[in-house]
VOPAGU-2260 file (C-alpha; in pm, 1 decimal, decimal comma):
REM VOPAGU-2260
SITE   aa  ch    i         X         Y         Z
SITE  UNK   A    0    -969,2   -4407,9    -951,4
SITE  UNK   A    1    -852,0   -4657,1   -1204,1
SITE  UNK   A    2   -1044,7   -4952,6   -1308,7
SITE  UNK   A    3    -786,9   -5255,8   -1490,7
SITE  UNK   A    4    -914,9   -5485,8   -1709,4
SITE  UNK   A    5    -695,9   -5799,2   -1831,7
SITE  UNK   A    6    -721,6   -6001,5   -2045,1
SITE  UNK   A    7    -803,5   -5696,9   -2237,8
SITE  UNK   A    8   -1158,3   -5615,9   -2409,2
SITE  UNK   A    9   -1231,7   -5534,6   -2808,0
SITE  UNK   A   10   -1274,1   -5142,2   -2813,6
SITE  UNK   A   11   -1654,9   -5136,2   -2854,7
SITE  UNK   A   12   -1726,5   -5289,0   -2556,2
SITE  UNK   A   13   -1423,7   -5085,7   -2358,8
SITE  UNK   A   14   -1636,5   -4737,1   -2542,4
SITE  UNK   A   15   -1934,0   -4857,5   -2350,3
SITE  UNK   A   16   -1776,7   -4876,6   -2027,5
SITE  UNK   A   17   -1596,6   -4540,5   -2066,6
SITE  UNK   A   18   -1922,1   -4376,0   -2138,2
SITE  UNK   A   19   -2065,7   -4531,4   -1852,1
SITE  UNK   A   20   -1842,1   -4358,3   -1597,8
SITE  UNK   A   21   -1693,4   -4046,7   -1735,8
SITE  UNK   A   22   -1388,3   -3961,2   -1543,1
SITE  UNK   A   23   -1324,4   -4311,5   -1462,6
SITE  UNK   A   24    -912,6   -4348,9   -1540,8
SITE  UNK   A   25    -967,6   -4728,1   -1723,4
SITE  UNK   A   26    -656,4   -4952,1   -1789,5
SITE  UNK   A   27    -707,4   -5196,0   -2081,5
SITE  UNK   A   28    -374,7   -5418,7   -2083,8
SITE  UNK   A   29    -271,8   -5570,7   -2329,9
SITE  UNK   A   30     -66,8   -5797,0   -2150,8
SITE  UNK   A   31      12,2   -5942,9   -1802,5
SITE  UNK   A   32     301,7   -5747,3   -1796,1
SITE  UNK   A   33      97,4   -5475,6   -1785,7
SITE  UNK   A   34    -150,4   -5583,6   -1630,8
SITE  UNK   A   35     107,3   -5675,5   -1310,9
SITE  UNK   A   36     301,7   -5298,6   -1355,5
SITE  UNK   A   37    -114,3   -5155,3   -1370,7
SITE  UNK   A   38    -240,2   -5365,6   -1049,5
SITE  UNK   A   39    -101,3   -5203,7    -768,5
SITE  UNK   A   40    -256,5   -4845,1    -878,9
SITE  UNK   A   41    -638,5   -5040,0    -932,0
SITE  UNK   A   42    -910,1   -4973,1    -752,9
SITE  UNK   A   43   -1122,1   -5170,4    -949,2
SITE  UNK   A   44   -1052,1   -5483,1   -1147,8
SITE  UNK   A   45   -1246,8   -5673,5   -1457,4
SITE  UNK   A   46   -1175,0   -6002,4   -1597,7
SITE  UNK   A   47    -991,4   -6314,5   -1458,1
SITE  UNK   A   48    -785,4   -6271,9   -1139,9
SITE  UNK   A   49    -520,9   -6491,2   -1083,4
SITE  UNK   A   50    -300,5   -6524,5    -698,2
SITE  UNK   A   51       9,0   -6339,2    -871,2
SITE  UNK   A   52    -217,9   -6015,5    -980,1
SITE  UNK   A   53    -380,8   -6020,6    -646,1
SITE  UNK   A   54     -71,6   -6021,0    -425,2
SITE  UNK   A   55      32,6   -5749,2    -698,7
SITE  UNK   A   56    -262,6   -5499,7    -552,7
SITE  UNK   A   57    -228,4   -5276,7    -290,9
SITE  UNK   A   58    -557,0   -5075,9    -282,8
SITE  UNK   A   59    -812,5   -5305,8    -450,7
SITE  UNK   A   60   -1191,6   -5246,6    -316,1
SITE  UNK   A   61   -1355,9   -5444,1    -607,1
SITE  UNK   A   62   -1334,8   -5721,2    -860,6
SITE  UNK   A   63   -1641,5   -5822,2   -1154,1
SITE  UNK   A   64   -1645,1   -6138,0   -1249,5
SITE  UNK   A   65   -1698,4   -6231,5   -1592,5
SITE  UNK   A   66   -1941,4   -6538,2   -1531,1
SITE  UNK   A   67   -2197,0   -6638,1   -1333,6
SITE  UNK   A   68   -2055,9   -6968,0   -1157,4
SITE  UNK   A   69   -1776,5   -6889,0    -920,9
SITE  UNK   A   70   -1617,7   -7239,1    -856,2
SITE  UNK   A   71   -1300,2   -7174,7   -1127,3
SITE  UNK   A   72   -1265,0   -6829,8   -1019,1
SITE  UNK   A   73   -1169,7   -6868,5    -608,8
SITE  UNK   A   74    -902,5   -6920,8    -426,5
SITE  UNK   A   75    -801,4   -6820,1     -95,7
SITE  UNK   A   76    -643,6   -6555,5     -82,4
SITE  UNK   A   77    -936,5   -6383,6    -318,2
SITE  UNK   A   78   -1186,6   -6555,9     -22,2
SITE  UNK   A   79    -965,6   -6401,5     280,0
SITE  UNK   A   80    -888,6   -6053,2      98,8
SITE  UNK   A   81   -1154,7   -5815,6     221,2
SITE  UNK   A   82   -1239,5   -5711,3    -188,5
SITE  UNK   A   83   -1576,2   -5723,6    -283,7
SITE  UNK   A   84   -1640,4   -5956,6    -554,8
SITE  UNK   A   85   -1958,8   -5928,9    -758,1
SITE  UNK   A   86   -2060,8   -6240,4   -1079,1
SITE  UNK   A   87   -2283,4   -6219,3   -1365,6
SITE  UNK   A   88   -2569,1   -6412,5   -1245,7
SITE  UNK   A   89   -2919,1   -6358,3   -1344,7
SITE  UNK   A   90   -2790,4   -6271,9   -1711,2
SITE  UNK   A   91   -2981,8   -6649,0   -1803,3
SITE  UNK   A   92   -3231,5   -6764,0   -1628,4
SITE  UNK   A   93   -3524,0   -6703,0   -1839,9
SITE  UNK   A   94   -3318,9   -6884,9   -2116,9
SITE  UNK   A   95   -3219,2   -7159,8   -1911,8
SITE  UNK   A   96   -3564,8   -7208,0   -1774,3
SITE  UNK   A   97   -3684,4   -7263,3   -2183,8
SITE  UNK   A   98   -3434,4   -7524,9   -2202,8
SITE  UNK   A   99   -3604,6   -7699,7   -1882,6
SITE  UNK   A  100   -3896,2   -7693,7   -1996,7
SITE  UNK   A  101   -3789,2   -7815,5   -2305,5
SITE  UNK   A  102   -3642,1   -8107,5   -2193,1
SITE  UNK   A  103   -3962,5   -8176,1   -1943,5
SITE  UNK   A  104   -4189,2   -8142,8   -2232,5
SITE  UNK   A  105   -3918,4   -8379,5   -2421,1
SITE  UNK   A  106   -3962,1   -8622,5   -2141,8
SITE  UNK   A  107   -4276,2   -8616,2   -2049,1
SITE  UNK   A  108   -4440,6   -8683,0   -2395,1
SITE  UNK   A  109   -4145,0   -8960,8   -2503,7
SITE  UNK   A  110   -3989,7   -8701,8   -2812,3
SITE  UNK   A  111   -3624,3   -8804,1   -2796,4
SITE  UNK   A  112   -3762,6   -9093,8   -2864,1
SITE  UNK   A  113   -3951,4   -9043,0   -3141,1
SITE  UNK   A  114   -3667,2   -8878,2   -3249,7
SITE  UNK   A  115   -3467,8   -9130,6   -3275,2
SITE  UNK   A  116   -3704,2   -9404,5   -3435,3
SITE  UNK   A  117   -3805,2   -9137,3   -3712,0
SITE  UNK   A  118   -3419,8   -9193,4   -3850,3
SITE  UNK   A  119   -3484,2   -9520,5   -3897,4
SITE  UNK   A  120   -3868,3   -9448,1   -4030,1
SITE  UNK   A  121   -4048,5   -9665,8   -3780,6
SITE  UNK   A  122   -4421,7   -9587,6   -3643,3
SITE  UNK   A  123   -4392,4   -9690,6   -3304,4
SITE  UNK   A  124   -4568,2   -9543,0   -3004,9
SITE  UNK   A  125   -4409,2   -9585,6   -2692,5
SITE  UNK   A  126   -4616,4   -9817,4   -2468,2
SITE  UNK   A  127   -4704,0  -10071,9   -2739,3
SITE  UNK   A  128   -4498,8  -10058,0   -3070,4
SITE  UNK   A  129   -4740,8  -10188,5   -3271,9
SITE  UNK   A  130   -5051,3  -10017,4   -3170,8
SITE  UNK   A  131   -5236,0   -9850,3   -3454,1
SITE  UNK   A  132   -5490,2   -9581,0   -3412,8
SITE  UNK   A  133   -5838,8   -9726,5   -3334,8
SITE  UNK   A  134   -6115,4   -9495,6   -3405,7
SITE  UNK   A  135   -6380,6   -9723,4   -3261,0
SITE  UNK   A  136   -6193,1   -9770,4   -2929,6
SITE  UNK   A  137   -6022,1   -9450,2   -2844,4
SITE  UNK   A  138   -5986,2   -9247,1   -2663,1
SITE  UNK   A  139   -6223,0   -9356,6   -2436,4
SITE  UNK   A  140   -6022,9   -9694,2   -2349,2
SITE  UNK   A  141   -5696,2   -9633,2   -2110,3
SITE  UNK   A  142   -5412,1   -9813,1   -2302,7
SITE  UNK   A  143   -5045,6   -9952,0   -2253,3
SITE  UNK   A  144   -4951,8   -9605,4   -2492,6
SITE  UNK   A  145   -5185,2   -9360,5   -2304,7
SITE  UNK   A  146   -4992,0   -9486,0   -1977,0
SITE  UNK   A  147   -4662,0   -9432,9   -2151,0
SITE  UNK   A  148   -4726,0   -9007,8   -2201,0
SITE  UNK   A  149   -4706,6   -8822,7   -1854,1
SITE  UNK   A  150   -4988,4   -8539,7   -1833,6
SITE  UNK   A  151   -4784,5   -8233,9   -1687,5
SITE  UNK   A  152   -5063,2   -8099,0   -1508,5
SITE  UNK   A  153   -5063,0   -8470,0   -1262,3
SITE  UNK   A  154   -4659,6   -8426,2   -1236,2
SITE  UNK   A  155   -4429,2   -8224,4    -936,4
SITE  UNK   A  156   -4130,4   -8053,0   -1008,8
SITE  UNK   A  157   -3871,3   -8046,2    -740,5
SITE  UNK   A  158   -3607,1   -7773,6    -789,7
SITE  UNK   A  159   -3275,5   -7787,0    -595,6
SITE  UNK   A  160   -3184,1   -7435,6    -581,4
SITE  UNK   A  161   -3447,4   -7171,3    -583,5
SITE  UNK   A  162   -3219,7   -6866,5    -713,3
SITE  UNK   A  163   -3327,9   -6670,8   -1024,6
SITE  UNK   A  164   -3282,1   -6969,9   -1300,7
SITE  UNK   A  165   -3478,8   -7185,2   -1039,6
SITE  UNK   A  166   -3781,8   -6880,3    -947,4
SITE  UNK   A  167   -3776,9   -6874,9   -1319,5
SITE  UNK   A  168   -3823,2   -7201,3   -1401,2
SITE  UNK   A  169   -4115,0   -7270,6   -1167,6
SITE  UNK   A  170   -4256,9   -7020,2   -1284,9
SITE  UNK   A  171   -4302,6   -7181,9   -1701,3
SITE  UNK   A  172   -4341,7   -7492,4   -1514,8
SITE  UNK   A  173   -4630,7   -7380,6   -1340,3
SITE  UNK   A  174   -4816,9   -7235,2   -1670,2
SITE  UNK   A  175   -4782,3   -7628,8   -1800,6
SITE  UNK   A  176   -4975,4   -7725,3   -1486,5
SITE  UNK   A  177   -4749,5   -7873,9   -1276,0
SITE  UNK   A  178   -4688,2   -7850,8    -907,5
SITE  UNK   A  179   -4358,9   -7710,4    -788,2
SITE  UNK   A  180   -4181,3   -7807,2    -482,4
SITE  UNK   A  181   -3805,4   -7648,5    -394,4
SITE  UNK   A  182   -3526,9   -7667,8    -150,5
SITE  UNK   A  183   -3233,4   -7395,1    -161,0
SITE  UNK   A  184   -3044,7   -7283,6     193,6
SITE  UNK   A  185   -3228,7   -6922,4     175,2
SITE  UNK   A  186   -3572,4   -7031,4     136,4
SITE  UNK   A  187   -3790,8   -6821,2     -18,1
SITE  UNK   A  188   -4152,2   -6730,8    -210,5
SITE  UNK   A  189   -4157,2   -6706,8    -538,3
SITE  UNK   A  190   -4491,9   -6532,4    -591,4
SITE  UNK   A  191   -4732,8   -6750,1    -809,0
SITE  UNK   A  192   -4563,8   -7058,3    -809,5
SITE  UNK   A  193   -4439,9   -7124,7    -437,5
SITE  UNK   A  194   -4595,1   -7034,5    -128,7
SITE  UNK   A  195   -4246,6   -7114,4      42,5
SITE  UNK   A  196   -3920,6   -7342,4    -101,9
SITE  UNK   A  197   -3805,2   -7597,7     167,3
SITE  UNK   A  198   -3475,2   -7626,4     387,3
SITE  UNK   A  199   -3170,8   -7773,9     252,9
SITE  UNK   A  200   -3294,9   -8069,2     537,5
SITE  UNK   A  201   -3619,3   -8146,9     364,6
SITE  UNK   A  202   -3416,1   -8238,4      43,8
SITE  UNK   A  203   -3492,5   -8634,6      54,9
SITE  UNK   A  204   -3850,0   -8536,3      91,3
SITE  UNK   A  205   -3896,2   -8316,0    -215,5
SITE  UNK   A  206   -3700,0   -8584,8    -416,0
SITE  UNK   A  207   -4023,7   -8886,0    -234,2
SITE  UNK   A  208   -4251,0   -8669,3    -389,6
SITE  UNK   A  209   -4100,6   -8515,1    -744,1
SITE  UNK   A  210   -4210,4   -8627,9   -1085,1
SITE  UNK   A  211   -3909,2   -8467,8   -1204,9
SITE  UNK   A  212   -3571,2   -8296,6   -1015,4
SITE  UNK   A  213   -3416,2   -8015,4   -1184,5
SITE  UNK   A  214   -3125,0   -7872,1   -1032,3
SITE  UNK   A  215   -3042,1   -7558,9   -1034,6
SITE  UNK   A  216   -2823,5   -7459,3    -758,4
SITE  UNK   A  217   -2450,8   -7355,8    -811,9
SITE  UNK   A  218   -2156,2   -7533,3    -773,3
SITE  UNK   A  219   -1997,8   -7503,9    -344,1
SITE  UNK   A  220   -1784,9   -7742,7    -158,6
SITE  UNK   A  221   -2151,8   -7797,0      25,7
SITE  UNK   A  222   -2357,7   -7915,3    -337,5
SITE  UNK   A  223   -2042,2   -8094,0    -472,0
SITE  UNK   A  224   -2108,2   -8460,6    -575,9
SITE  UNK   A  225   -2397,7   -8431,9    -358,9
SITE  UNK   A  226   -2635,8   -8637,6    -607,8
SITE  UNK   A  227   -2556,0   -8940,6    -570,1
SITE  UNK   A  228   -2605,4   -9319,8    -529,8
SITE  UNK   A  229   -2760,4   -9243,7    -232,5
SITE  UNK   A  230   -3017,2   -8959,3    -325,5
SITE  UNK   A  231   -3128,4   -9163,7    -635,9
SITE  UNK   A  232   -3237,6   -9402,8    -436,7
SITE  UNK   A  233   -3436,3   -9142,8    -305,2
SITE  UNK   A  234   -3611,2   -9089,4    -606,7
SITE  UNK   A  235   -3919,7   -9202,5    -775,7
SITE  UNK   A  236   -3806,0   -9537,6    -998,8
SITE  UNK   A  237   -4008,4   -9306,9   -1232,6
SITE  UNK   A  238   -3880,4   -9002,0   -1204,2
SITE  UNK   A  239   -3632,0   -8754,8   -1419,7
SITE  UNK   A  240   -3360,6   -8557,8   -1327,5
SITE  UNK   A  241   -3308,1   -8209,5   -1498,4
SITE  UNK   A  242   -2925,6   -8079,8   -1456,4
SITE  UNK   A  243   -2854,4   -7760,8   -1563,8
SITE  UNK   A  244   -2681,4   -7624,4   -1272,0
SITE  UNK   A  245   -2339,7   -7759,8   -1251,3
SITE  UNK   A  246   -2203,5   -8072,3   -1380,4
SITE  UNK   A  247   -1975,0   -8122,3   -1040,6
SITE  UNK   A  248   -2311,7   -8192,8    -866,8
SITE  UNK   A  249   -2369,1   -8477,8   -1025,8
SITE  UNK   A  250   -2189,0   -8815,0   -1027,3
SITE  UNK   A  251   -2251,6   -8927,3   -1353,7
SITE  UNK   A  252   -2124,6   -9272,7   -1236,8
SITE  UNK   A  253   -2368,4   -9313,4   -1026,7
SITE  UNK   A  254   -2634,2   -9154,9   -1205,5
SITE  UNK   A  255   -2571,5   -9372,0   -1529,6
SITE  UNK   A  256   -2557,5   -9677,7   -1274,4
SITE  UNK   A  257   -2928,3   -9585,1   -1135,0
SITE  UNK   A  258   -3061,3   -9549,3   -1466,0
SITE  UNK   A  259   -2918,6   -9886,7   -1547,6
SITE  UNK   A  260   -3079,5  -10073,6   -1183,0
SITE  UNK   A  261   -3406,0   -9863,4   -1350,3
SITE  UNK   A  262   -3392,9   -9642,3    -994,2
SITE  UNK   A  263   -3497,1   -9402,8   -1213,1
SITE  UNK   A  264   -3672,5   -9334,9   -1537,0
SITE  UNK   A  265   -3405,3   -9111,7   -1739,9
SITE  UNK   A  266   -3229,5   -8772,6   -1762,2
SITE  UNK   A  267   -3179,5   -8498,6   -1921,5
SITE  UNK   A  268   -2846,5   -8343,7   -1862,0
SITE  UNK   A  269   -2664,2   -7992,1   -2000,8
SITE  UNK   A  270   -2340,5   -7981,6   -1803,4
SITE  UNK   A  271   -2127,0   -8273,0   -1608,3
SITE  UNK   A  272   -1857,2   -8317,5   -1344,9
SITE  UNK   A  273   -1600,0   -8386,5   -1663,0
SITE  UNK   A  274   -1649,6   -8148,6   -1949,7
SITE  UNK   A  275   -1645,9   -8298,4   -2242,3
SITE  UNK   A  276   -1812,7   -8666,3   -2123,1
SITE  UNK   A  277   -1620,5   -8913,4   -2244,5
SITE  UNK   A  278   -1667,3   -9121,5   -2557,2
SITE  UNK   A  279   -1699,7   -9401,1   -2361,4
SITE  UNK   A  280   -1948,2   -9258,6   -2069,6
SITE  UNK   A  281   -2224,4   -9553,3   -2066,6
SITE  UNK   A  282   -2475,0   -9219,4   -2063,4
SITE  UNK   A  283   -2388,8   -9171,6   -2416,3
SITE  UNK   A  284   -2579,3   -9471,3   -2524,4
SITE  UNK   A  285   -2900,6   -9446,7   -2274,7
SITE  UNK   A  286   -3216,1   -9451,6   -2494,8
SITE  UNK   A  287   -3370,5   -9245,2   -2157,9
SITE  UNK   A  288   -3101,8   -8988,3   -2102,9
SITE  UNK   A  289   -3072,6   -8674,4   -2346,9
SITE  UNK   A  290   -2709,4   -8500,2   -2369,7
SITE  UNK   A  291   -2655,9   -8135,5   -2454,6
SITE  UNK   A  292   -2301,1   -7949,6   -2461,2
SITE  UNK   A  293   -2362,5   -7713,7   -2206,3
SITE  UNK   A  294   -2536,4   -7444,3   -2417,3
SITE  UNK   A  295   -2807,2   -7410,5   -2149,9
SITE  UNK   A  296   -2762,7   -7041,3   -2163,5
SITE  UNK   A  297   -2698,8   -6991,7   -2497,8
SITE  UNK   A  298   -2897,3   -6727,8   -2634,6
SITE  UNK   A  299   -2846,3   -6401,5   -2853,8
SITE  UNK   A  300   -2937,6   -6174,0   -2587,8
SITE  UNK   A  301   -2714,0   -6301,1   -2310,4
SITE  UNK   A  302   -2402,8   -6082,9   -2457,3
SITE  UNK   A  303   -2600,1   -5764,2   -2451,4
SITE  UNK   A  304   -2726,7   -5829,9   -2115,6
SITE  UNK   A  305   -2316,7   -5885,5   -2002,8
SITE  UNK   A  306   -2227,3   -5576,6   -2151,3
SITE  UNK   A  307   -2533,9   -5434,5   -1970,8
SITE  UNK   A  308   -2460,1   -5540,6   -1589,0
SITE  UNK   A  309   -2054,4   -5476,6   -1662,2
SITE  UNK   A  310   -2107,8   -5109,5   -1738,5
SITE  UNK   A  311   -2406,7   -5059,9   -1449,2
SITE  UNK   A  312   -2189,4   -5171,3   -1181,3
SITE  UNK   A  313   -1903,5   -4905,8   -1389,7
SITE  UNK   A  314   -2089,5   -4636,2   -1288,8
SITE  UNK   A  315   -2190,4   -4760,7    -932,6
SITE  UNK   A  316   -1837,6   -4839,8    -862,4
SITE  UNK   A  317   -1750,1   -4440,6    -995,6
SITE  UNK   A  318   -2004,0   -4258,8    -810,4
SITE  UNK   A  319   -2048,0   -4424,4    -513,2
SITE  UNK   A  320   -2317,3   -4709,9    -532,6
SITE  UNK   A  321   -2426,8   -5008,3    -445,2
SITE  UNK   A  322   -2316,3   -5285,1    -649,7
SITE  UNK   A  323   -2516,6   -5533,7    -751,6
SITE  UNK   A  324   -2478,8   -5929,4    -763,0
SITE  UNK   A  325   -2278,2   -5931,1    -488,4
SITE  UNK   A  326   -2103,9   -6251,7    -376,7
SITE  UNK   A  327   -2015,5   -6455,4     -65,2
SITE  UNK   A  328   -1717,7   -6563,3    -121,6
SITE  UNK   A  329   -1715,4   -6812,4     184,5
SITE  UNK   A  330   -2017,8   -6978,8       1,2
SITE  UNK   A  331   -1895,7   -6926,1    -407,2
SITE  UNK   A  332   -2236,3   -6756,2    -460,0
């Protein structure tokens, strides 16, 4: 059997793949011309598949996508082709969950606002910018400052997309005392975190009940532009939206309008429907919005895991074993 790799990978990674499947023929194509020439004899492929390359195939059985996301990878001919497609989901769950909880703590405790005020050397508690610590009264008296800082154990987190990332977010959130709700097209339980998530028809009910909404779903035809003005209107006006899923799920313009109208309290966003976010977009100027540049999955551990998963699937293919992370191409995940 023959594995075609294109674009070419570095010699160290190539050696790891060769070590994982002794006896498997591997062509690390240096040019598109070479890839096109080899494709008719390829049984497996790793890299960026295109319509042109796929049209050259005659016996292709398996494609390994180098990413977890598939909206940029799939095209009609690939969806219709009988080839098995696998992706790289599962590499980032703990890393992205850490990022989500960072957002949650920042929003609940107003840390993003205090960071801004630190730059101008302002001592100004949120809720009463003139307040000073009063040791005669505090902490027995409930103050506007107290009311402006959320107690996480009193909050509900709703997770849209309870896959590997959403499940890991739930596990971490429970450690902070949050109560968990979840919505997913494939209802499941998360031991120790969620007895059973709801089907998609209960999304609005989850929005009504949640203080933090976390989007951890993939970009599919069903989720594209799903979070728009109508859904923001279903959220509590003191709730926060967190998106570490896919930017195309949230309409950024509608979100900005909902924030300006104070329909929701704020947002933390790592992904956007257009990236980079335009410098003129109003989200940049909103103090109740945290923006990060699509880095929630950044970690020194991820490249190691990526290579391990790739090598494991190459080994499995060579040995005739079941492949990890098989994709439903029509559903895009």
